[in-house]
C-alpha positions as CSV (number, residue, x, y, z in Angstrom):
1,X,-27.4,13.9,11.1
2,X,-25.2,16.8,10.0
3,X,-22.0,15.2,11.3
4,X,-23.0,12.0,9.4
5,X,-23.3,14.0,6.2
6,X,-19.9,15.6,6.8
7,X,-18.3,12.3,7.4
8,X,-19.9,10.9,4.2
9,X,-18.7,13.9,2.2
10,X,-15.2,13.5,3.7
11,X,-15.1,9.9,2.7
12,X,-16.1,10.6,-0.9
13,X,-13.4,13.4,-1.2
14,X,-10.8,11.1,0.4
15,X,-11.6,8.3,-2.1
16,X,-11.4,10.7,-5.0
17,X,-8.0,11.8,-3.8
18,X,-6.8,8.2,-4.1
19,X,-6.9,6.9,-0.6
20,X,-9.5,5.7,1.9
21,X,-10.0,7.1,5.3
22,X,-7.1,6.1,7.5
23,X,-4.9,5.2,4.6
24,X,-1.6,6.9,4.2
25,X,-1.0,8.8,0.9
26,X,2.2,6.7,0.3
27,X,0.2,3.5,0.6
28,X,-2.5,4.8,-1.8
29,X,0.3,5.8,-4.2
30,X,1.8,2.4,-4.0
31,X,-1.5,0.8,-4.7
32,X,-1.9,3.0,-7.8
33,X,1.6,2.0,-9.0
34,X,0.8,-1.7,-8.6
35,X,-2.6,-1.3,-10.3
36,X,-1.0,0.4,-13.3
37,X,1.3,-2.7,-13.6
38,X,-1.7,-5.0,-13.7
39,X,-3.9,-2.8,-15.9
40,X,-4.7,-4.2,-19.3
41,X,-2.4,-2.6,-21.9
42,X,-4.0,-0.4,-24.5
43,X,-3.6,-1.5,-28.1
44,X,-0.1,-0.8,-29.3
45,X,1.1,-0.1,-25.7
46,X,2.8,-3.4,-24.9
47,X,4.7,-2.0,-22.0
48,X,1.7,-0.2,-20.4
49,X,3.2,3.3,-20.7
50,X,-0.2,4.9,-20.9
51,X,-1.4,3.3,-17.6
52,X,1.7,4.5,-15.8
53,X,1.5,8.0,-17.3
54,X,-2.1,8.4,-15.9
55,X,-1.0,7.7,-12.3
56,X,-2.0,10.5,-9.9
57,X,1.2,11.7,-8.3
58,X,-0.4,13.4,-5.4
59,X,0.6,11.8,-2.1
60,X,3.6,9.9,-3.6
61,X,6.9,10.0,-1.8
62,X,10.1,11.2,-3.5
63,X,11.1,7.5,-3.8
64,X,7.8,6.5,-5.4
65,X,8.0,9.4,-7.8
66,X,11.6,8.4,-8.8
67,X,10.4,4.9,-9.4
68,X,7.5,6.1,-11.5
69,X,9.8,8.3,-13.5
70,X,12.1,5.4,-14.2
71,X,9.2,3.2,-15.2
72,X,7.8,5.9,-17.5
73,X,11.2,6.3,-19.2
74,X,11.6,2.5,-19.7
75,X,8.0,2.0,-20.9
76,X,8.4,4.9,-23.4
77,X,11.8,3.7,-24.7
78,X,11.1,0.0,-24.9
79,X,9.0,0.0,-28.1
80,X,11.7,1.8,-30.0
81,X,14.4,-0.5,-28.5
82,X,12.4,-3.5,-29.6
83,X,11.8,-2.1,-33.1
84,X,15.6,-1.4,-33.5
85,X,16.4,-4.9,-32.3
86,X,14.0,-6.4,-34.9
87,X,15.4,-4.2,-37.7
88,X,19.1,-4.9,-36.8
89,X,18.3,-8.6,-36.3
90,X,17.3,-8.8,-40.0
91,X,20.7,-7.5,-41.1
92,X,23.8,-9.6,-41.5
93,X,25.6,-7.5,-38.8
94,X,25.6,-9.9,-35.9
95,X,27.6,-7.6,-33.6
96,X,25.1,-4.7,-34.1
97,X,22.2,-7.2,-33.5
98,X,23.8,-8.3,-30.2
99,X,24.3,-4.7,-29.1
100,X,20.7,-3.8,-29.9
101,X,19.4,-6.9,-28.3
102,X,21.5,-6.3,-25.1
103,X,20.1,-2.7,-24.9
104,X,16.6,-3.9,-25.2
105,X,17.2,-6.8,-22.8
106,X,18.7,-4.6,-20.2
107,X,15.7,-2.3,-20.4
108,X,13.3,-5.2,-20.0
109,X,15.2,-6.5,-17.0
110,X,15.3,-3.0,-15.4
111,X,11.5,-2.6,-15.9
112,X,10.9,-6.1,-14.5
113,X,13.0,-5.3,-11.4
114,X,11.2,-2.0,-10.8
115,X,7.8,-3.7,-11.2
116,X,8.8,-6.5,-8.8
117,X,9.9,-3.8,-6.3
118,X,6.6,-2.1,-6.7
119,X,4.8,-5.3,-5.8
120,X,7.2,-6.1,-2.9
121,X,6.9,-2.6,-1.5
122,X,3.1,-2.9,-1.6
123,X,3.1,-6.2,0.1
124,X,5.4,-4.8,2.8
125,X,3.0,-1.8,3.3
126,X,0.1,-4.2,3.6
127,X,1.7,-6.3,6.3
128,X,0.9,-5.1,9.8
129,X,4.1,-4.0,11.6
């Protein structure tokens, strides 16, 4: 009976740490990254910065942390890039508008690529080797 209790306690602590028994910390981290992408965005947070900012970093590899940092930078910067694009778009300066649009578009594409990589990496981790 005591060993059953120890196992149950261990299972609870493992789940709180972000992974289930037998699950690698990197896989658990990848699942958290993918879940943040799919989480409903908070009001005024159209790029889901808040969901990414809340991700538990424990157990993440250096590569996963680098991806998370890139995503955090992009999701933080995109609202101001979008706002600048809108403001400049209302002005008669077409060259400035194209430059602002290009900066915003490049950031959107970079974020999309990172999020696709997160999903692809998760799928690869889920596939038995």
